[in-house]
C-alpha positions in Angstrom: -43.9 -30.7 -107.5 -43.2 -33.7 -105.3 -40.9 -33.3 -102.3 -38.4 -35.9 -101.4 -38.1 -37.4 -97.9 -36.6 -35.1 -95.4 -34.2 -36.2 -92.6 -35.3 -34.8 -89.3 -32.6 -34.2 -86.7 -34.9 -33.7 -83.8 -38.3 -32.7 -82.7 -39.5 -29.7 -84.7 -40.5 -26.7 -82.6 -42.7 -23.8 -83.5 -41.2 -21.7 -86.3 -39.5 -18.5 -85.3 -40.7 -15.2 -86.7 -37.6 -14.6 -88.7 -37.7 -18.0 -90.3 -41.3 -17.5 -91.2 -40.5 -14.5 -93.4 -37.3 -16.1 -94.8 -35.0 -14.1 -92.6 -32.4 -15.8 -90.4 -28.7 -15.8 -89.4 -26.8 -18.3 -91.3 -23.9 -18.4 -89.0 -26.1 -18.9 -86.0 -28.1 -21.6 -87.7 -24.9 -23.5 -88.8 -23.5 -23.5 -85.2 -26.8 -24.6 -83.8 -26.9 -27.6 -86.3 -23.4 -28.6 -85.4 -24.1 -28.5 -81.7 -27.3 -30.5 -82.1 -25.4 -33.1 -84.2 -22.7 -33.5 -81.6 -25.2 -33.9 -78.8 -27.2 -36.5 -80.8 -24.0 -38.5 -81.4 -23.1 -38.5 -77.7 -26.7 -39.4 -76.8 -26.7 -42.3 -79.3 -23.4 -43.6 -77.8 -24.8 -43.4 -74.3 -28.0 -45.2 -75.3 -26.0 -47.9 -77.0 -24.0 -48.5 -73.7 -27.1 -48.5 -71.6 -28.7 -50.9 -74.0 -25.8 -53.3 -73.8 -25.7 -53.2 -70.0 -29.5 -53.9 -69.9 -29.0 -56.8 -72.3 -26.3 -58.3 -70.1 -28.4 -57.8 -67.0 -31.4 -59.3 -68.6 -29.5 -62.4 -69.8 -28.0 -62.9 -66.3 -31.5 -62.5 -64.7 -32.9 -65.1 -67.1 -30.1 -67.5 -66.4 -30.7 -67.1 -62.6 -34.4 -67.5 -63.0 -33.9 -70.7 -65.1 -31.4 -72.0 -62.5 -33.4 -71.3 -59.4 -36.9 -71.6 -60.8 -38.2 -69.2 -58.2 -40.2 -66.9 -60.5 -41.8 -66.8 -64.0 -40.7 -65.0 -67.1 -43.0 -62.0 -66.5 -42.1 -61.8 -62.8 -39.1 -59.9 -61.5 -36.7 -61.4 -59.0 -36.3 -59.4 -55.7 -34.8 -60.8 -52.5 -35.8 -59.4 -49.1 -33.0 -57.5 -47.3 -34.1 -58.5 -43.8 -34.5 -62.0 -42.4 -37.9 -63.5 -42.7 -37.6 -65.0 -39.2 -37.3 -61.6 -37.7 -40.6 -60.3 -39.1 -41.8 -58.7 -42.3 -39.7 -56.0 -44.0 -40.7 -52.5 -42.9 -42.7 -50.7 -45.6 -43.4 -54.0 -47.3 -46.0 -52.7 -49.7 -45.1 -54.0 -53.2 -44.2 -51.3 -55.6 -45.6 -51.2 -59.1 -43.6 -53.1 -61.6 -41.0 -54.5 -59.1 -42.5 -57.9 -58.8 -43.1 -60.1 -55.7 -40.3 -60.2 -53.0 -38.7 -63.5 -52.6 -37.3 -64.7 -49.2 -33.6 -65.5 -49.0 -34.7 -68.7 -47.2 -36.0 -70.0 -50.5 -32.5 -70.3 -51.9 -30.8 -73.7 -51.4 -28.7 -73.6 -48.3 -25.7 -74.8 -50.2 -25.9 -71.8 -52.5 -26.2 -69.3 -49.7 -23.2 -70.9 -47.9 -21.2 -70.9 -51.1 -21.8 -67.2 -51.6 -21.1 -66.3 -48.0 -17.8 -68.2 -48.0 -16.3 -65.6 -50.4 -16.7 -62.8 -47.9 -13.8 -61.8 -45.7 -13.7 -63.3 -42.2 -14.6 -60.0 -40.6 -17.6 -59.6 -42.8 -18.8 -63.1 -42.2 -18.7 -62.5 -38.4 -20.5 -59.2 -38.8 -23.2 -60.8 -41.0 -23.8 -63.5 -38.5 -24.7 -60.9 -35.9 -27.5 -59.4 -37.9 -30.3 -61.9 -37.4 -31.0 -65.5 -36.4 -31.0 -66.9 -39.9 -27.7 -65.4 -40.9 -26.2 -66.4 -37.6 -27.1 -70.0 -38.3 -25.8 -69.9 -41.9 -22.6 -68.0 -41.1 -21.8 -70.4 -38.2 -22.1 -73.5 -40.4 -19.0 -75.7 -40.7 -19.4 -75.8 -44.5 -18.8 -72.0 -44.7 -15.8 -72.2 -42.5 -14.4 -75.2 -44.3 -14.4 -73.2 -47.6 -12.9 -70.1 -45.9 -10.2 -72.3 -44.3 -9.3 -73.8 -47.7 -9.2 -70.3 -49.2 -6.9 -69.0 -46.4 -4.7 -72.1 -46.2 -5.0 -74.1 -49.4 -2.4 -76.7 -48.2 -4.2 -77.5 -45.0 -5.6 -81.0 -45.3 -6.9 -81.7 -41.8 -9.1 -79.4 -39.9 -7.6 -80.1 -36.5 -9.4 -80.9 -33.2 -12.1 -79.3 -31.2 -15.8 -78.9 -31.1 -15.8 -76.5 -34.1 -12.7 -77.7 -36.0 -13.1 -75.8 -39.3 -14.1 -72.5 -37.7 -11.3 -72.8 -35.2 -8.8 -73.5 -38.0 -10.0 -70.7 -40.2 -9.8 -68.1 -37.4 -6.4 -69.3 -36.3 -5.1 -68.8 -39.8 -6.8 -65.5 -40.2 -5.5 -64.0 -37.0 -2.0 -65.4 -37.1 0.9 -62.9 -37.2 4.2 -62.0 -35.5 4.8 -58.3 -35.0 8.0 -56.6 -33.8 9.2 -53.1 -33.0 12.9 -52.2 -32.8 14.0 -50.1 -29.8 16.8 -48.3 -31.7 17.1 -46.6 -35.1 15.0 -44.0 -36.8 11.9 -46.1 -37.5 10.2 -47.0 -34.3 7.0 -48.5 -35.7 5.4 -51.9 -35.5 6.3 -54.2 -38.4 5.0 -57.7 -39.3 7.2 -60.7 -40.1 6.7 -63.0 -43.0 3.8 -65.4 -42.6 4.6 -69.0 -43.5 1.9 -70.4 -45.8 2.2 -73.8 -44.3 1.6 -72.6 -40.8 -1.6 -73.7 -39.1 -1.9 -70.7 -36.7 0.8 -69.6 -34.2 1.1 -71.3 -30.8 4.6 -70.3 -29.5 7.6 -68.2 -30.7 11.1 -67.6 -29.5 13.6 -65.1 -30.7 17.3 -66.0 -30.7 20.5 -64.2 -31.6 19.9 -64.0 -35.3 16.5 -65.4 -36.0 13.0 -66.2 -34.8 11.4 -69.7 -34.3 7.6 -70.2 -34.5 5.6 -73.4 -33.6 2.2 -73.8 -35.1 -0.8 -75.9 -33.9 0.0 -78.8 -36.3 3.5 -79.3 -34.7 5.5 -77.7 -37.4 8.5 -75.6 -36.3 9.4 -72.7 -38.6 12.7 -71.0 -38.9 12.2 -67.2 -39.7 15.5 -65.8 -40.9 16.9 -62.2 -41.0 18.3 -61.3 -44.4 19.4 -58.5 -46.6 16.6 -57.5 -49.0 16.1 -54.8 -51.6 13.7 -52.0 -50.7 11.3 -50.2 -53.0 13.8 -47.5 -53.6 16.5 -50.0 -54.6 18.4 -49.8 -51.4 19.8 -52.9 -49.7 18.7 -53.1 -46.1 18.8 -55.6 -43.2 15.3 -56.9 -42.6 14.1 -58.9 -39.6 12.2 -62.2 -40.1 11.7 -61.9 -43.8 12.5 -65.5 -45.0 11.3 -68.8 -43.6 12.0 -72.5 -43.9 10.5 -75.5 -42.1 13.0 -76.7 -39.4 11.2 -79.9 -38.4 7.7 -81.5 -38.0 6.1 -83.3 -35.1 7.4 -80.8 -32.6 5.7 -80.5 -29.2 7.7 -77.8 -27.5 11.1 -76.1 -27.8 13.4 -74.0 -25.6 16.7 -72.2 -25.6 19.0 -70.5 -23.1 16.6 -68.9 -20.5 18.5 -65.7 -20.2 17.0 -62.5 -21.6 20.0 -61.7 -23.7 19.7 -63.5 -27.0 23.5 -63.6 -27.4 23.6 -66.7 -25.2 20.9 -68.6 -27.3 23.3 -70.6 -29.4 21.3 -73.9 -29.5 17.6 -74.7 -29.9 16.3 -77.8 -28.0 13.2 -79.3 -29.7 10.9 -81.8 -28.0 9.4 -83.9 -30.8 7.8 -87.2 -31.6 9.5 -89.6 -34.1 8.7 -92.9 -35.5 11.3 -95.6 -34.5 11.7 -98.9 -36.2 10.3 -101.9 -34.3 12.3 -104.5 -32.4 13.9 -107.2 -34.4 11.4 -110.0 -35.1 8.4 -107.6 -35.0 6.6 -105.6 -37.6 5.6 -102.0 -37.5 7.1 -99.0 -35.7 6.6 -97.1 -32.5 6.3 -93.4 -31.7 9.0 -92.2 -29.3 9.6 -88.8 -27.9 13.1 -87.3 -28.4 15.0 -84.1 -27.9 16.8 -82.7 -31.0 19.4 -80.0 -30.7 19.8 -77.5 -33.6 22.2 -74.6 -34.2 20.2 -71.4 -34.2 22.4 -69.8 -36.7 22.0 -72.3 -39.5 19.2 -74.7 -38.4 21.6 -77.7 -38.6 20.8 -80.6 -36.2 23.9 -81.5 -34.1 22.5 -83.8 -31.4 19.6 -86.1 -30.7 18.3 -87.9 -27.6 15.6 -90.6 -27.8 13.5 -91.8 -24.9 11.6 -95.0 -24.2 8.2 -95.2 -25.9 6.4 -95.4 -22.6 7.5 -91.9 -21.6 5.4 -89.1 -23.1 6.5 -85.5 -22.5 4.7 -82.2 -23.2 7.0 -79.4 -22.1 10.8 -78.7 -22.0 12.7 -75.9 -20.2 16.4 -75.2 -19.6 18.2 -74.1 -16.5 21.9 -73.7 -15.5 25.1 -72.8 -17.2 26.3 -74.0 -20.6 28.7 -76.6 -19.1 26.0 -77.9 -16.7 22.8 -77.4 -18.7 19.9 -79.1 -17.1 16.9 -80.1 -19.3 13.6 -80.4 -17.4 11.0 -82.5 -19.0 7.3 -82.5 -17.9 5.4 -85.7 -18.6 1.7 -86.0 -19.4 1.1 -87.3 -15.9 2.6 -84.2 -14.3 6.0 -85.6 -13.3 9.3 -83.8 -13.8 12.4 -85.5 -15.2 15.8 -84.0 -15.7 19.1 -84.7 -17.4 22.3 -82.7 -17.7 24.3 -82.1 -20.9 27.4 -80.1 -21.7 26.6 -77.6 -24.5 30.3 -77.0 -25.3 30.6 -80.6 -26.5 27.4 -80.9 -28.5 29.0 -80.1 -31.8 31.5 -82.9 -31.5 30.6 -86.0 -33.6 30.3 -88.6 -30.9 27.6 -90.5 -29.1 27.2 -90.9 -25.3 24.5 -91.9 -22.8 22.8 -89.4 -20.5 20.9 -90.3 -17.4 17.3 -89.3 -17.1 16.3 -88.9 -13.4 13.2 -87.9 -11.5 13.3 -84.4 -10.2 13.2 -83.8 -6.5 9.9 -81.9 -6.6 8.3 -85.1 -8.0 10.2 -87.4 -5.6 9.4 -85.5 -2.4 5.9 -84.5 -3.4 4.6 -87.4 -5.4 1.0 -86.4 -5.0 1.5 -83.1 -6.9 0.6 -83.0 -10.5 2.6 -80.2 -12.2 0.7 -78.4 -15.0 3.5 -76.1 -16.4 7.0 -74.8 -15.7 9.0 -71.6 -16.1 12.7 -71.1 -15.7 15.6 -68.7 -15.9 19.3 -69.3 -15.5 19.2 -69.8 -11.7 15.7 -70.8 -10.7 12.7 -72.8 -11.7 9.0 -72.3 -11.0 6.3 -75.0 -11.0 2.5 -74.5 -11.1 0.4 -77.5 -10.2 -3.0 -78.4 -11.5 -4.5 -77.1 -8.3 -2.9 -73.7 -8.7 -0.1 -74.1 -6.2 3.3 -72.6 -6.8 6.7 -74.2 -5.9 10.1 -72.7 -6.4 13.7 -73.9 -6.9 16.5 -71.3 -6.4 20.0 -72.4 -7.2 22.1 -69.3 -6.3 22.2 -67.3 -3.0 22.1 -63.9 -4.8 18.9 -64.7 -6.6 17.4 -66.2 -3.4 18.2 -63.0 -1.5 16.6 -60.9 -4.2 13.4 -63.0 -4.3 12.9 -63.6 -0.6 14.9 -60.8 1.0 16.8 -63.3 3.2 19.1 -66.3 3.1 17.6 -68.0 6.2 16.1 -71.0 4.4 18.7 -71.3 1.6 20.6 -74.6 1.5 23.6 -74.6 -0.9 23.9 -78.4 -0.6 20.3 -79.0 -1.6 19.4 -76.5 -4.3 16.6 -78.7 -5.7 14.4 -78.5 -2.6 11.1 -77.0 -3.7 9.8 -74.0 -1.7 6.0 -73.4 -1.6 4.7 -69.8 -2.0 1.8 -68.7 0.1 -0.9 -67.3 -2.2 -4.6 -66.4 -1.6 -6.0 -68.0 -4.7 -5.3 -70.5 -7.5 -2.5 -69.3 -9.9 -3.2 -69.6 -13.6 0.1 -68.5 -15.2 3.3 -66.7 -14.3 6.4 -64.9 -15.7 9.9 -65.4 -14.4 12.6 -62.8 -14.8 16.2 -62.9 -13.5 15.5 -61.7 -10.0 11.8 -61.0 -9.9 8.6 -62.7 -10.9 4.9 -62.1 -11.6 1.9 -64.3 -10.9 -1.7 -64.1 -12.1 -4.5 -65.8 -10.1 -7.9 -67.0 -11.1 -9.5 -63.7 -10.3 -7.2 -61.8 -12.7 -5.1 -60.2 -9.9 -1.4 -59.7 -10.5 1.1 -60.4 -7.8 4.8 -59.4 -8.0 7.8 -60.4 -5.9 11.5 -59.9 -5.9 14.0 -57.2 -6.6 12.6 -53.8 -7.2 15.7 -51.6 -7.7 14.4 -50.1 -11.0 10.7 -50.3 -10.1 10.2 -53.5 -12.2 7.5 -54.7 -9.8 5.1 -51.9 -10.7 4.2 -51.1 -7.0 4.9 -47.4 -7.3 8.1 -47.5 -5.3 11.5 -49.1 -5.4 11.3 -51.3 -2.4 12.0 -55.0 -2.7 9.3 -57.5 -1.9 10.1 -60.8 -0.3 6.6 -62.2 -0.8 3.9 -61.9 -3.5 2.5 -58.3 -3.5 -0.7 -57.4 -5.4 -0.7 -54.6 -8.0 -4.1 -53.3 -7.3 -4.6 -51.0 -10.3 -4.1 -53.9 -12.9 -6.7 -56.6 -13.5 -7.3 -59.5 -15.8 -4.2 -59.4 -18.0 -3.9 -61.3 -21.3 -0.1 -61.9 -21.0 2.7 -61.1 -18.5 6.4 -61.0 -19.2 9.3 -60.3 -16.8 12.8 -59.4 -18.1 16.1 -58.5 -16.6 15.0 -55.2 -14.9 11.6 -54.4 -16.4 8.1 -56.0 -16.8 5.4 -55.9 -19.5 1.7 -56.6 -19.3 -0.7 -57.0 -22.2 -4.2 -55.9 -21.1 -7.6 -55.4 -22.8 -9.9 -52.5 -22.1 -13.6 -52.4 -21.8 -13.9 -51.5 -25.4 -11.9 -54.6 -26.4 -8.9 -52.5 -27.5 -5.6 -53.9 -26.3 -2.7 -51.9 -24.8 0.8 -52.6 -23.6 1.8 -51.5 -20.1 5.3 -51.5 -18.7 7.4 -50.6 -15.7 11.0 -50.6 -14.6 14.1 -49.5 -16.4 13.5 -47.6 -19.6 17.1 -47.4 -20.8 17.7 -48.4 -24.4 14.1 -47.6 -25.4 12.8 -50.8 -23.8 9.8 -48.8 -22.5 8.7 -46.8 -25.6 7.5 -43.4 -24.5 9.1 -43.6 -21.1 12.9 -43.2 -21.5 13.4 -42.6 -17.8 11.5 -45.6 -16.8 8.6 -45.8 -14.3 8.1 -47.4 -10.9 4.4 -48.2 -11.9 2.8 -49.8 -14.9 2.3 -47.1 -17.6 0.9 -47.3 -21.1 3.6 -47.7 -23.7 3.4 -46.0 -27.0 3.2 -49.2 -29.0 0.3 -50.1 -31.5 -0.9 -53.4 -30.2 -2.5 -55.9 -32.7 -6.2 -56.7 -32.1 -5.6 -60.4 -31.5 -2.3 -60.2 -29.6 -2.0 -63.0 -27.1 1.7 -63.2 -26.0 4.8 -61.0 -26.0 8.5 -61.1 -25.4 11.3 -58.5 -25.4 15.0 -58.7 -26.1 17.7 -56.1 -25.9 17.0 -54.9 -29.4 13.4 -55.6 -30.1 9.9 -56.1 -28.8 7.8 -59.0 -30.2 4.1 -59.7 -30.0 2.4 -62.8 -31.2 -1.1 -62.5 -32.7 -3.4 -65.5 -32.7 -7.0 -66.2 -31.6 -8.2 -69.6 -30.5 -12.0 -69.7 -30.1 -11.7 -72.6 -27.7 -9.4 -70.8 -25.3 -11.8 -68.7 -23.3 -10.7 -66.5 -20.3 -10.7 -68.5 -17.2 -11.0 -65.6 -14.8 -13.7 -65.6 -12.1 -15.4 -62.8 -10.4 -13.9 -61.9 -7.0 -16.4 -62.4 -4.2 -17.5 -59.2 -2.6 -16.2 -60.2 0.8 -12.6 -60.4 -0.6 -12.5 -57.1 -2.4 -9.9 -54.7 -1.0 -11.5 -51.9 0.9 -14.9 -53.6 1.5 -16.0 -53.4 5.1 -17.3 -56.4 6.8 -21.1 -56.8 6.4 -23.2 -56.0 9.5 -26.9 -56.0 10.4 -28.7 -53.1 9.0 -25.8 -52.0 6.8 -26.7 -50.6 3.4 -24.5 -50.2 0.4 -20.8 -49.8 1.3 -19.6 -46.3 0.9 -16.3 -47.3 -0.7 -16.6 -50.7 -2.2 -13.3 -50.8 -4.0 -11.2 -48.5 -1.8 -11.1 -45.8 -4.4 -11.5 -42.9 -1.9 -8.6 -44.2 0.2 -6.5 -44.7 -2.9 -7.2 -41.1 -4.1 -6.2 -39.7 -0.7 -2.9 -41.6 -1.0 -2.4 -40.2 -4.5 -3.0 -36.7 -3.2 -0.5 -37.2 -0.4 2.1 -38.4 -2.9 1.5 -35.3 -5.1 1.8 -33.0 -2.1 5.1 -34.5 -1.1 6.7 -33.6 -4.4 8.9 -30.5 -4.0 8.5 -28.8 -7.5 5.7 -28.3 -10.0 7.5 -30.5 -12.6 7.8 -33.3 -10.1 4.1 -33.1 -9.3 3.3 -33.2 -13.0 5.4 -36.3 -13.5 3.8 -37.9 -10.4 0.3 -37.1 -11.7 1.2 -38.8 -15.0 2.2 -41.9 -13.1 -1.0 -41.8 -11.1 -3.1 -41.6 -14.3 -1.4 -44.8 -15.4 -2.3 -46.5 -12.1 -6.0 -45.6 -12.2 -8.4 -48.1 -13.8 -9.3 -45.8 -16.8 -10.0 -46.6 -20.4 -7.3 -46.2 -22.9 -8.8 -43.1 -24.5 -9.2 -41.5 -21.0 -5.6 -42.1 -20.1 -4.4 -40.7 -23.4 -6.6 -37.6 -22.8 -5.2 -37.0 -19.3 -1.6 -37.6 -20.4 -1.9 -35.2 -23.3 -3.6 -32.6 -21.1 -0.9 -32.8 -18.5 1.8 -32.6 -21.1 0.1 -29.4 -22.5 0.0 -27.9 -19.0 3.6 -28.8 -18.4 4.7 -27.1 -21.6 2.6 -24.0 -20.9 4.3 -23.7 -17.5 7.7 -23.8 -19.2 8.6 -27.3 -18.0 11.2 -29.4 -19.7 9.9 -32.8 -18.6 9.1 -35.3 -21.2 5.6 -36.6 -21.4 4.2 -39.3 -23.7 5.8 -38.6 -27.2 3.6 -37.2 -29.9 3.2 -39.1 -33.3 5.7 -36.7 -34.9 8.4 -37.8 -32.4 
């Protein structure tokens, strides 16, 4: 008898004894056949998927081989992980069947740059730190040009500088405006809307209802507060969530210099505009002008145009609304001023204002002013040589700043007063009745009224001359308000923190509701690239932007000028107390000993921790430990708030 072909479902094993004699369990055999059939079907499906994936990979590999021409058909393509310029790959013995390794340097540079340009900016910077080859590739302008076009598709020009495309890409990658409200339930850091047309952020100014931002291309943006719908369908009032372009060609802008934004009704914009030429000539001329806008609606209500020969770079305001003085700084370092009446700006009429040279430029013609700062009653000038000159217009502010009225002349309020300082001043902050200065060595000097401890000296005694705050060094930004001060600093681990002192009412010093007479760390999450800050009655603002061409200008302090360093003598070895730390610790212990109760000593110790030059993590550790000890002792004092609060 002939047997037909049998269908085998799998590899045949040795016959069992029962099956050899014709004995078996039918039920068990049927179940086993069904299980084997299901496993075979799943195995066939998995093999089909793997086969399809292998086919796709094989086709891609063949296309890449055909495109690059780096290896033959029978040779696999494998790229070295490490850079060839840094030496051979460890364990570089070729494995069987893997093919010969191919250096990444054999790829066309344009192809490598094109691939790297799709990485995030953070990954491009990290890749450039791996080896010399990738550092050169990741630093190429072609990579940053593609990244810049990806971040800002509407940016046509790369800007200025030695590395224009890299600078433009990083400016647009790090730009951001963050704010934290002092009141309400949610006390967390929020981010405003980011205008797509903005080329980085250079300056910002909050007003009564909105926020204005100036970018590096001279475009002034109008960030509006509006009612928006939340994810839960609720209508809520959101800050800086809509934006429009207010004007272009702007150089600088200013508003009422008082800390309360209620008074900031108008926005003064210093801009450059094209003016038609004189009759009989062709072409146009660029002239500087000051345009006045309503902050509530962005409507322009007034415009002043200057002669084309006068080029200005900064504008500040000083004085009351009826006698508002506009101070304009020229490119040559001269100060001009004019007076307007803000109460008549909305009236549709034209009149001529007189532009006059300020007394500081008339009396001291050799001085070249680099920047200005102002409040309602005083103005501060910093020269290109680091000198500081003051104008004080009211006797009350003069007494708060200098402690006396001896040299105040009410008939000559524009007479500049020179401040005696030990080094060149780089930047400053001017509050209502106190000020802060930062010199070339990164030292902070405070002066003025200290009723609420806003000078950060550890006490509440007024200072009539610049006084150094020894425990703070090399700040990134400094801001002085009505009765408190803020410092943006960077730790040794490149993390940034916000320090504050003075009055803590209204939540203006988050984490310290009772205030502090010394600079303490505020419980605010600071952005990594924060560069400037500002505070109003309702909110704290921080601007994030990183300019690769703006390097820290601080110098190292000479050893002979360090506080606490003894005079060098013959045969003297290493000084025992180079920075005066031992003497400072003795002073801290005496302050703790003078406290009457345990709770007062705990609070004083928390302040001392904020004074000491420690890292952010160390300060947090000591504050948390002191808070735990205070709670264990049954204290009711409030330490730094926990994340739950």
